[in-house]
N, C-alpha and C positions, 0 to 999 in steps of 0.2 A: 486413459488416465492423463489429465492435463499436467503440464509441467509448471513449476513455480516461475513466476514472472521475474523474480530476482536471481535465484540460484540455479534454476533449471531442473531441480529434483522433482520426481512425481509427488504432487501435493497430497493425494489420497493416502500415501504411506505415512503421513504425519498428522498434525492437527490443523487442517487447512482453514485459511481465511480467504473469502471471496469478496472482491470489490466491484461495484458497479457504478458507473457514472452515466448510464443510459436510462432514459425514461421507462423502458420496459423491464428494467432491473436484471437483464441478462449480465452475467459476470463479464467484466472487461479486463480484469486482472485476477490472478490467483496466487496465493503465497502459502508456503509450507506451514507457517505459523506467524504469530505477531512479531517475532524477531526479524524474519525476512521482510515483512511489511515495513517495520520501523527502519531497517537498513536501507530499503528502497527509497523511503521518504527522505532520509538523510542524504543519501548519495545523489538523488535527483534534485535536491534543494527545493522540494515541494512546499516546505513551510516558510521559506524565505519571502519576506515582504507581506506576510499574511497578518491577520489580526493578532498573532502571537507576539508581535512587536507593539509595545505600547509605551508611551511616554506621558508623564503627568501634564506636560505642556500642550498636549493635543486636544 
């Protein structure tokens, strides 16, 4: 049973979310639920500098 990328708990004991950034779609990360995924995104700053930032002057 794989462990959560964020908290280390067994993901299959929860409502798992699997993430893949590889072309063959094999999971590259796994999370217990969307809460752990969201916490991982926030903690790692993965949304910083992305299209989420917009200004009318651009």
